[in-house]
N, C-alpha and C positions, 0 to 999 in steps of 0.2 A: 212505472215499474210496479208489478204486482207485489203484494205483501209477501214476505218470506214465510214459508211454511216449515214446520219443524221436521227434522230428519227422522226417518223411521227408526234409526238406531237409538234415538233418544226416547222413543215411545215404546211402551211395553206391548208385547204381542197379546198379552192376556186381555187387554181392553177390547181388542177386536173380536174376541170370542164371547162377549157378554150375550149378544143376541143368540149365538149358537147354543150356549148353555141353557138359556131360557127356552129355546125351542126344543131341546132334548127332553126337558121336563114336561113341556106342553106338546101334545101330539099335533097341534095345529101347524101346518107348514108355514114357511116364510111368506112374506107379503108379495114379493115379486114372482113367486111360483104359484100363487093362488089365482083362482078364476073369479073371485068375488069382486064386487064393485069397490071403487076407492073409498066410499063411505064406510062399508063394512070392514075394509082393511084398516082404516084408521081406528074403528071401534075395537077390532080384535087385537091390534098391536098394543102391547103394554108400554107404558111410559118409561123411557130410559131413566136410569138414576142420574142425578145431578153429580157430575164428576168433571174435574179439570183436565182429564186425559181425553185426547181425541181418538175416536174410533177410526181405524184404517180398514176398509173392507178389502176382501181378497181381490176384487177387480181393479183396485187402485194400483197405479205403477209404483207407488211408494210402499206397497206391501212387502216387496222383496228388497232387502237391504243390500245395495250394491256399494262396495267400498270405493271411495274416491282416490285417484292417484295423488302422489305428493305434489305440492305446489299447484293445486287445482284452483283456478280462478272463477269457477262456476258459482251459481247461486247456491247450489246444494252444499258446496264446501264452505260457503260463508255462513250457512245455518249452523254449522258445528262450532263456530267461534263463540266462546262464552264472553259476556261483557266483563271488562276489566274494571273493578271497582276502585282501583287506586294503584299508585306506583310509588316506589321509593325514590325520592329526588336525589340527584347527585350532589353530594356535599361540596362545599367550597374547599379550595386548596388552602387549608389553614395551617398546614405543616410544610410549606414550601421554602421557608427560610432555613438557615444553617442551624439556628438554635431552636428548631421546632420541637426537639425532643424534651425541652424544658417546660413546655406548656402543660402537660399533665401533672407536673409537680406541684407541691403545696406552696412553694414560694411564688410561682407564677400566679396561682389562684389567689393568694393573699394580696398580690399587687393588682390583679385585675378586678377583684371584688373584695376590697378590704372591709374589715369589720368596722362598725361605727365607733368613733373615739370621742365623741362629744360627751359632755357631762349629762346632758339631757337623755342621751341614749342609754346611759348606764343605769338610770333609774327604772323602776318598774313601770309597766304600761299603765297609763292613766285611764284608758277606756278600751272598749272592745275593738274599736276601729284601729287604734294605735297598735294593739296586740296583733290584730289581723295583718296590718301592714308589716309588722316585724316578722311574722311567720311567712308572709309572702317573700320578703327580702331574703330570709334564710333559705327558703325553698329555691329561689333563683340562684343563690350561691351554690347550693347543693346540685342543682340541675346543670349549672355550668361546669362544675368539676366532673360530674358523672358523664356529661356529654363529651368533654375533652378526653377523658380516659377511654371511653368506648370508641370514639373516633380514632384515637391513637392505636388502640388494640386492633381495630379493623384495618387500619393502614398497614400495620406490621404484618397482619395475616395476608392481606392482598399482595404486599411486596414480596413476602416469602413465597407465596404461591406463584407469582409472576416470575420470580427468579428461578424457582424450581422448574416451571414449564419451559423457560428459555434455555436453561441448562440441559433439560431433557431433549429439547428439539435440536440443540447444537450437537449433543452427543449422538442423536439418531442420524443427523445429517453427516457427521464425521464418520460414523460407522458405515453408513451407506456409501460414502465416497471412497473409503479405504477398504471396503469389503473385497475379497478375492472373487474372481470370476467363477460363476457357478459351473458345475460339471456339465449340466445339460446344455448350457449356452456354449461352452467350449466344444462340445461334441457336435453341435448343430451349426456352428459358425462356418461361414463360407471361407474358402481358402483364398488368400490374397497374396500376390507375388511380393517377395521381400523388397524388391526394388521400388515397387509402388508405395509400400509403407515408408520407405526412406525418403521423407520429405524435407529433411534438414538441409539447409544450404551450406555447402562446404566453402571455406575461405579459398580465394583464388591464390594459388602458389606464386603467381607472377604479379601480385598486386603492387609490390614495391617498385618493380621495374616499370609497370604501367603508370604509377604515380610520378616517377621521375620523368618519364617521357611526356606526360601531361603537363608537368611543371615547366619543362623546356618549351613546349608549344605555347603555353600561357605567357612565358617570359618573352618569346619572340613576338607574339601578337602585341604585348604591351610596349615592347621596344619600337615596333613599327608604328604604332599609334602615337607614341611620343615623338618619333621622327617626323611624322606628318604634321603634328602640332607645331614643331619647331619650324618646319618649312612654311607653314601657313603664317606664323608670326613674322618670319623673315620677309616673306612676300608682302605682307601688310606693311612692314617697315619700308621696304623699297618702293612700294606704291605711294606711301605717304611722302617720300622725299621728292616726288615729281611735282607736287603742287601743294598749295596750302590746305589745311584741314577745313572741312566744312563744319561750321559751328552755328550757322543760322540759316534761315530760309532763303535769304538773298544769295548766299554762297551756293546753296543747293540748286536754285534756279539757274544761276550762271553756269554751273557745271553741266546741268542737263541741256542747256541751250548750246554749250560748246560741243557736247558730244553728239547730240541728236538734232541740232538745228539745221536749217537749210544751208547755211554757209559755215557749218562747223568744220569742214575740211580745210578752211583757210587758216585755222589756228594750229595745224599739224606740221608746220615747217615746209620743207621742199620735197620733191619727188625723188626716187632713187637715181634719176638722171640729172639731179641738181637743177630742176626746173621748178618755177613757181607752180603751186597747186591751184588749179582753176576749178576742178571738179573732183569728185571722189575717184574717178577713173585715173586721174593723175597720181593719186596716192597709192592705190592698190592695183592699178592696171585694169584694162578692159576684161570683161568676162571671157572665159575660154569657150571657144566653140567646140563642136564635136570633132572637127578635124584636128584642132590643137590637142585635145585630149588623146586622140588616137596616135598622133605623132609623138606625144610625150611618152606614151606607153611603149611604142615601137622604138623610140630613141632616134628617129629620123626627123630632124627639123631643119628647114632651110633658113630660118631666121637666126643668124649668128648672134646678133645683139641681144635678142630676147633670150636665147639659150644661155649666153654667158651671164646675163643678169639673173636668170633663174638659178643657175648653178652657184653663182656668188651668194645669192640669198640663202640657198640651202646650206652652203658651207658655213656661212656666218651663224646660222641657227644651230648647226651641228657643233661648232666650236663653243658657242655660248652654253649649250647643254653640257658639254664636257667640262667646261670651266665651273659650272654650277655644281656638278657632281664632285669635282675635286675640292672646291672650296666649301662645299656643304651649305650653300645659301644661294638665294636668287641674285641675279645680276641685271643691270640695266641693259 
């Protein structure tokens, strides 16, 4: 990065006219307009005076002072920054406690930096070093008191200024929020339909009737769910009465073998015709063919025994369902 050069605004324009003033007194033209040799030019040019100001010639781009925009990050803007020789450090929060207002008082200072009470300290100083030490101690006590008082005064000033600024800002915000509409804004405002501006949701006049209807529906759903739960419990109880409870793996294996085994149909009693069950067809009958299903739909079946058996089973199932509805529970 090249070294920073000073801004032309910080350099006087009079310095660039030294050569011109000297040339006005001397009829000899400037060096770069002369046709003489370089040696003669060096001999004819007078020696410039020793000065700390830099001469900016007219052909330099820095000769015309062009102001920089705000927040400019260029090198020219950085040239205008003056070095900061120091800053005021932020003091510690020494007044953060509730009794902080007592620190600038004489009682706090006497307790923080008490005067010497020994018998030796009451005597006169025996040497210059001892007198110097006493003066230094007295100066430290005085500096402590003065520093506390100045810091307390500065804190009071800053707090008052901060409170004033806060109150002024709140007042300005409140005034801006509660200010009436300006006349020019009212006259130039677009016209909006009143129904469009009415965005408030009006209460439903039938809300109580809707609530009662919703409560009735909710009660019906809850009652139906409770009835299904009671039916499930009753069915579980009736199913448990048919056989022992399964409490171990052996009972589970026996139940699975009895229901899904190869000869599980032998444990289901006798067929509807009171015959011993040899296969599963004896228990539930042979599968219906397409002709049987068509005859059942049309109501014309030549097999009297099968038809009577089917009607009997349908009647028994229907009677069982009616009895369950009347008693309110499952039946065997």
